[in-house]
LOGUDREN-684668 format. One line per 4 residues: number of its first residue (from 0); their letters; for each residue x, y, z of C-alpha. Coordinates in nm, 4 decimals, m for minus. Layout:
N
NUM = A = X/Y/Z | ...
***
This chain:
370
0 = XXXX = 12.7021/2.7967/6.7271 | 12.8569/3.1157/6.8520 | 12.6480/3.3767/7.0272 | 12.7420/3.7176/6.8971
4 = XXXX = 12.4344/3.9413/6.8725 | 12.3868/4.1729/7.1738 | 12.1223/4.4432/7.1774 | 12.3409/4.7153/7.0490
8 = XXXX = 12.4037/4.5171/6.7347 | 12.0357/4.4439/6.6911 | 11.9492/4.8103/6.7179 | 12.2236/4.9000/6.4689
12 = XXXX = 12.0835/4.6218/6.2235 | 11.7381/4.7713/6.2640 | 11.8741/5.1149/6.1719 | 12.0682/4.9821/5.8727
16 = XXXX = 11.7878/4.7838/5.7231 | 11.5340/5.0663/5.7860 | 11.7200/5.3098/5.5661 | 11.5301/5.4098/5.2458
20 = XXXX = 11.1882/5.3038/5.4014 | 11.0237/5.6154/5.5433 | 10.7760/5.4237/5.7540 | 11.0350/5.1763/5.8992
24 = XXXX = 11.2563/5.4831/5.9895 | 10.9481/5.6561/6.1546 | 10.9043/5.3393/6.3625 | 11.2537/5.3771/6.5026
28 = XXXX = 11.1541/5.7192/6.6265 | 10.9300/5.7859/6.9352 | 10.5928/5.9215/6.8188 | 10.3657/6.0757/7.0820
32 = XXXX = 10.2725/5.8135/7.3426 | 10.4105/5.5333/7.1239 | 10.7766/5.4347/7.1977 | 11.0263/5.3520/6.9207
36 = XXXX = 11.0392/4.9993/6.7891 | 11.3886/4.9397/6.9305 | 11.2273/5.0056/7.2791 | 11.0112/4.7039/7.2311
40 = XXXX = 11.3102/4.5066/7.1232 | 11.4828/4.6019/7.4276 | 11.1874/4.4957/7.6483 | 11.1804/4.1570/7.4658
44 = XXXX = 11.5572/4.1058/7.5104 | 11.5253/4.0669/7.8958 | 11.8317/4.0103/8.0899 | 12.0241/3.8117/7.8109
48 = XXXX = 12.3083/4.0083/7.6664 | 12.3999/3.8018/7.3588 | 12.2184/3.5617/7.1159 | 12.2466/3.3959/6.7830
52 = XXXX = 12.1467/3.5536/6.4473 | 11.8310/3.3391/6.4544 | 11.7532/3.4515/6.8096 | 11.8067/3.8153/6.7099
56 = XXXX = 11.5568/3.7918/6.4254 | 11.2991/3.6175/6.6333 | 11.3401/3.8941/6.8970 | 11.2744/4.1561/6.6348
60 = XXXX = 10.9661/3.9894/6.5072 | 10.8270/3.9753/6.8601 | 10.9091/4.3451/6.8990 | 10.7288/4.4339/6.5728
64 = XXXX = 10.4206/4.2317/6.7002 | 10.4205/4.4282/7.0278 | 10.4840/4.7609/6.8342 | 10.1749/4.7034/6.6095
68 = XXXX = 9.9531/4.5971/6.8940 | 10.0386/4.9326/7.0753 | 9.9688/5.1714/6.7863 | 9.6447/5.3534/6.8992
72 = XXXX = 9.4739/5.3532/6.5626 | 9.2041/5.1458/6.3710 | 9.3221/4.8209/6.2077 | 9.2787/4.9672/5.8539
76 = XXXX = 9.5626/5.2087/5.9539 | 9.7787/4.9619/6.1410 | 9.7685/4.7299/5.8351 | 10.0167/4.9553/5.6431
80 = XXXX = 10.2579/4.9174/5.9223 | 10.2209/4.5376/5.9118 | 10.3164/4.5394/5.5476 | 10.6174/4.7557/5.6240
84 = XXXX = 10.7218/4.5104/5.8909 | 10.6882/4.2169/5.6620 | 10.9090/4.3721/5.3969 | 11.1478/4.4894/5.6778
88 = XXXX = 11.1719/4.1417/5.8142 | 11.2770/4.0138/5.4708 | 11.5530/4.2647/5.4631 | 11.6575/4.1683/5.8086
92 = XXXX = 11.6673/3.7985/5.7201 | 11.8812/3.8762/5.4112 | 12.1213/4.0779/5.6183 | 12.1563/3.7913/5.8587
96 = XXXX = 12.1815/3.5265/5.5850 | 11.8704/3.3587/5.7161 | 11.5595/3.2490/5.5274 | 11.2532/3.4602/5.5555
100 = XXXX = 11.0431/3.3335/5.8511 | 10.7539/3.1236/5.7150 | 10.5475/3.1819/6.0203 | 10.5731/3.5711/6.0043
104 = XXXX = 10.2035/3.6230/5.9858 | 10.1584/3.4103/6.2981 | 10.4320/3.5828/6.4894 | 10.3244/3.9246/6.3742
108 = XXXX = 9.9422/3.8958/6.3284 | 9.7776/4.1087/6.0498 | 9.5510/4.3709/6.1817 | 9.3305/4.2946/5.8880
112 = XXXX = 9.3457/3.9501/5.7237 | 9.2146/3.9321/5.3616 | 8.8493/3.8260/5.3400 | 8.7729/3.6787/5.0066
116 = XXXX = 8.4037/3.7354/5.0291 | 8.4394/4.1180/5.1193 | 8.7103/4.1599/4.8659 | 8.5016/4.0073/4.5954
120 = XXXX = 8.2014/4.2252/4.6881 | 8.4307/4.5372/4.6503 | 8.5625/4.4095/4.3190 | 8.2075/4.3777/4.1854
124 = XXXX = 8.1293/4.7439/4.2639 | 8.3232/4.8487/3.9532 | 8.1106/4.9921/3.6617 | 8.2504/4.7436/3.4179
128 = XXXX = 8.1578/4.3754/3.4719 | 8.4542/4.1397/3.5255 | 8.5041/3.7826/3.4237 | 8.5993/3.5116/3.6838
132 = XXXX = 8.9493/3.5062/3.5512 | 8.9822/3.8876/3.6076 | 8.8291/3.8652/3.9515 | 9.0612/3.5641/4.0362
136 = XXXX = 9.3783/3.7632/3.9301 | 9.2603/4.0794/4.1131 | 9.1977/3.8838/4.4466 | 9.4911/3.6383/4.4166
140 = XXXX = 9.2679/3.3327/4.4343 | 9.1587/3.0575/4.2021 | 8.8590/3.0933/3.9472 | 8.6963/2.8000/4.1383
144 = XXXX = 8.7056/3.0123/4.4636 | 8.5586/3.3092/4.2799 | 8.2764/3.0872/4.1392 | 8.1974/2.9327/4.4707
148 = XXXX = 8.1882/3.2869/4.6411 | 7.9798/3.4304/4.3650 | 7.7198/3.1483/4.4183 | 7.7386/3.2016/4.7967
152 = XXXX = 7.6378/3.5700/4.7654 | 7.3803/3.5140/4.4861 | 7.2302/3.1604/4.4842 | 7.0520/3.2202/4.1559
156 = XXXX = 7.3978/3.1809/3.9854 | 7.3958/2.8252/4.0957 | 7.3357/2.6105/3.7903 | 7.2830/2.2515/3.9303
160 = XXXX = 7.5102/2.0592/4.1528 | 7.5330/2.0681/4.5287 | 7.4122/2.4093/4.6802 | 7.6900/2.6415/4.8122
164 = XXXX = 7.6536/2.7365/5.1831 | 7.5684/3.1062/5.2250 | 7.8319/3.3619/5.2639 | 7.8530/3.5128/5.6228
168 = XXXX = 8.0047/3.8316/5.7741 | 8.0246/3.8256/6.1526 | 7.7811/3.5286/6.1469 | 7.5269/3.7251/5.9369
172 = XXXX = 7.4134/3.5730/5.6042 | 7.5054/3.7989/5.3084 | 7.2656/3.7968/5.0069 | 7.2848/4.0323/4.7102
176 = XXXX = 7.1943/4.0241/4.3443 | 7.4898/3.9912/4.1070 | 7.4279/4.0708/3.7380 | 7.5748/3.8256/3.4854
180 = XXXX = 7.6540/3.9666/3.1419 | 7.8220/3.8036/2.8349 | 8.1735/3.9406/2.8191 | 8.2966/4.1196/2.5003
184 = XXXX = 8.6179/3.9090/2.5294 | 8.5752/3.5346/2.4507 | 8.7964/3.2733/2.5928 | 9.1011/3.1202/2.4244
188 = XXXX = 8.8823/2.8782/2.2210 | 8.6452/3.1522/2.1134 | 8.3589/3.0584/2.3501 | 8.1556/3.3264/2.5180
192 = XXXX = 8.2472/3.4071/2.8762 | 8.0360/3.5633/3.1501 | 8.1271/3.8852/3.3376 | 7.9913/3.9869/3.6666
196 = XXXX = 7.9048/4.3054/3.8630 | 7.6996/4.4226/4.1465 | 7.4697/4.7081/4.0018 | 7.2888/4.7603/4.3470
200 = XXXX = 7.5942/4.7783/4.5592 | 7.5997/4.6063/4.8963 | 7.8520/4.7726/5.1351 | 7.9760/4.5346/5.4126
204 = XXXX = 8.1019/4.7089/5.7275 | 8.2780/4.5624/6.0328 | 8.2841/4.8042/6.3310 | 8.4349/4.7467/6.6797
208 = XXXX = 8.2989/5.0282/6.8889 | 8.2901/5.1081/7.2550 | 7.9824/5.2414/7.4439 | 8.0615/5.6044/7.3813
212 = XXXX = 8.1125/5.5453/7.0070 | 7.7885/5.3426/6.9819 | 7.6013/5.6242/7.1682 | 7.7348/5.8968/6.9358
216 = XXXX = 7.6477/5.6924/6.6223 | 7.2958/5.6285/6.7414 | 7.2458/5.9859/6.8427 | 7.3700/6.1003/6.5040
220 = XXXX = 7.1221/5.8834/6.3341 | 6.8365/5.9964/6.5693 | 6.9251/6.3596/6.4844 | 6.9047/6.2942/6.1093
224 = XXXX = 6.5660/6.1154/6.1647 | 6.4443/6.4239/6.3594 | 6.5669/6.6828/6.1175 | 6.4643/6.5047/5.8045
228 = XXXX = 6.2525/6.2096/5.8968 | 6.5223/6.0069/5.7133 | 6.4117/5.6488/5.6317 | 6.7621/5.5184/5.5731
232 = XXXX = 6.8929/5.6567/5.8968 | 6.6088/5.4921/6.0978 | 6.6763/5.1529/5.9229 | 7.0544/5.1747/6.0052
236 = XXXX = 6.9790/5.2624/6.3603 | 6.7400/4.9674/6.4007 | 7.0077/4.7332/6.2547 | 7.2664/4.8568/6.5050
240 = XXXX = 7.0288/4.8332/6.7892 | 6.9395/4.4702/6.6990 | 7.3087/4.3757/6.6970 | 7.3865/4.5077/7.0427
244 = XXXX = 7.3840/4.2737/7.3519 | 7.1026/4.3187/7.6032 | 7.3588/4.4739/7.8611 | 7.4915/4.6894/7.5860
248 = XXXX = 7.1371/4.8300/7.5020 | 7.0747/4.8863/7.8828 | 7.3944/5.0790/7.9115 | 7.3268/5.2990/7.6186
252 = XXXX = 6.9685/5.3759/7.7448 | 7.1044/5.4395/8.0962 | 7.3919/5.6733/7.9929 | 7.2382/5.8637/7.7029
256 = XXXX = 6.8678/5.7919/7.7209 | 6.8387/5.9430/8.0666 | 7.0161/6.2583/7.9547 | 6.8395/6.3210/7.6379
260 = XXXX = 6.4658/6.2762/7.6301 | 6.4160/6.2748/7.2545 | 6.6858/6.0051/7.2309 | 6.5211/5.7908/7.4898
264 = XXXX = 6.1958/5.7962/7.3053 | 6.3902/5.7001/6.9920 | 6.5497/5.4058/7.1529 | 6.2085/5.3020/7.2850
268 = XXXX = 6.0726/5.3010/6.9357 | 6.3639/5.0954/6.8135 | 6.3071/4.8471/7.0913 | 5.9322/4.8189/7.0016
272 = XXXX = 6.0213/4.7504/6.6416 | 6.2849/4.5058/6.7528 | 6.0350/4.3179/6.9738 | 5.7904/4.3062/6.6810
276 = XXXX = 6.0631/4.1457/6.4624 | 6.0565/4.4491/6.2271 | 6.4245/4.4248/6.1635 | 6.5317/4.5348/5.8121
280 = XXXX = 6.7404/4.3173/5.5841 | 6.9551/4.4366/5.2854 | 6.7351/4.6006/5.0136 | 6.8178/4.7816/4.7003
284 = XXXX = 6.7537/5.1453/4.6621 | 6.4757/5.0705/4.4064 | 6.3069/4.8440/4.6730 | 6.3293/5.1252/4.9367
288 = XXXX = 6.1936/5.3912/4.7064 | 5.8148/5.3679/4.7983 | 5.8877/5.4403/5.1606 | 6.1329/5.7410/5.1075
292 = XXXX = 6.0678/6.0883/5.2180 | 6.0394/6.3822/4.9867 | 6.3987/6.4789/5.0357 | 6.5145/6.1245/4.9957
296 = XXXX = 6.3096/6.0787/4.6647 | 6.4885/6.3885/4.5301 | 6.8318/6.2517/4.6142 | 6.7304/5.9126/4.4854
300 = XXXX = 6.6318/6.0544/4.1549 | 6.9459/6.2629/4.1218 | 7.1797/5.9755/4.2251 | 7.0179/5.7296/3.9793
304 = XXXX = 6.9965/5.9770/3.6806 | 6.6214/5.9067/3.6681 | 6.4018/6.0919/3.4173 | 6.1034/6.2124/3.6216
308 = XXXX = 5.7873/6.4219/3.6230 | 5.6427/6.6185/3.9236 | 5.4438/6.9244/4.0096 | 5.5820/7.2336/4.1824
312 = XXXX = 5.4273/7.5506/4.3114 | 5.6067/7.8760/4.2829 | 5.4676/8.2308/4.3447 | 5.1166/8.0749/4.3896
316 = XXXX = 5.1279/7.9091/4.0495 | 5.1157/7.5327/4.0041 | 5.3096/7.3933/3.7136 | 5.4094/7.0413/3.6060
320 = XXXX = 5.7629/6.9623/3.5125 | 5.7808/6.6667/3.2855 | 6.0617/6.4563/3.1635 | 6.3378/6.6209/3.3547
324 = XXXX = 6.6536/6.5125/3.5284 | 6.7770/6.6578/3.8621 | 7.0968/6.8330/3.9483 | 7.2301/7.0516/4.2189
328 = XXXX = 7.2404/7.4361/4.1831 | 7.6122/7.5496/4.1882 | 7.5044/7.8823/4.3388 | 7.2738/7.7533/4.6220
332 = XXXX = 7.3025/7.4100/4.7670 | 6.9386/7.4132/4.8972 | 6.8199/7.4780/4.5478 | 6.7517/7.1898/4.2924
336 = XXXX = 6.7620/7.2165/3.9134 | 6.5017/7.0456/3.6742 | 6.6825/7.0012/3.3410 | 6.4926/6.8866/3.0303
340 = XXXX = 6.6023/6.5212/2.9840 | 6.6847/6.5705/2.6182 | 6.9083/6.8640/2.6975 | 7.0875/6.7171/3.0029
344 = XXXX = 7.3533/6.8177/3.1269 | 7.3086/7.1467/2.9468 | 7.1519/7.3876/3.2181 | 7.0334/7.6489/2.9697
348 = XXXX = 6.6651/7.5765/3.0254 | 6.6993/7.4440/3.3794 | 6.4114/7.5277/3.6238 | 6.5384/7.6030/3.9788
352 = XXXX = 6.3227/7.4949/4.2639 | 6.3271/7.4217/4.6439 | 6.2182/7.1163/4.8146 | 5.9244/7.2898/4.9842
356 = XXXX = 5.7900/7.3896/4.6414 | 5.7552/7.0298/4.5418 | 5.3911/6.9216/4.5515 | 5.4075/6.5513/4.5041
360 = XXXX = 5.6278/6.2511/4.4744 | 5.8239/6.1900/4.1619 | 5.7259/5.9705/3.8641 | 6.0453/5.7897/3.7860
364 = XXXX = 6.1767/5.6453/3.4557 | 6.5169/5.4951/3.5064 | 6.7725/5.5346/3.2260 | 6.7753/5.1600/3.1356
368 = XX = 6.3939/5.1553/3.1040 | 6.2278/5.2160/2.7676
***
């Protein structure tokens, strides 16, 4: 087989197959501290001056892998470059009259690989429930996989048979309630089908942080706790603290605790709760409600569209607001509006008030309650 592809020809081929793809064209131009893609190809070429078409394609794939690894950005951002490289590799293979490499994902690793469990959780966040068939089509998996994953997240969906192992993210068990409804669209034989959604949304996150970033995140949560006595911020901070290694906790304490006294006290409190095994697990907002602060109660009622009743004191006068729904004031972000439930969202008879005028916790009635 003749050898005919030198580096100059490879660079020309890259330029030709990049045309019309804005991101591919960008990758051939140096950007800040990141060299152009053909620079990585040149590094990969070494001392050899010529190669076969198959060698040329393999060299370019190696260069793409090095380029993606060098992009100074989070994986979610680098993923779009990976998709560009995948499509670009197909054009390169066609230009060289070669088959598309079957091991592309191995040669050029994806920054983010599809996670069926997380993708299914995100799909279940939609307001409208989805059937297994719809979920399978959206995720590009079989209905059997959807069924197994649904049961792994919510064991109550298991109807006999062998129990499904729990779903895990980063080693942690994931459990959440999935609502099951009868779909309005029967199957091809006219039988009722079930549809699924996650009304109380679970949001899985995967973070890869250095010590400075962890310190900044914990300090931000501590500030919110100090300013608002925020229950959610404290529980998130405890969860983060529990996941750190012992050396990681010691380093955060040594670097930031020594400098910020209030933060050091905050870390000590987290460590005490951790030592007492008071680590929080996923809870719905309804389950958290009784421990929320006054500010959080207002936000909870507003977000959930609850009908509520509560007393306020204005100009020395105590009055009871009954069966109202809450909204923000357009004119003053620190002001709330209590709108008669039967008139909502009409603000004609809305009563404006501030949080410090609230005299007690709210009596809730959720929209789906009688």
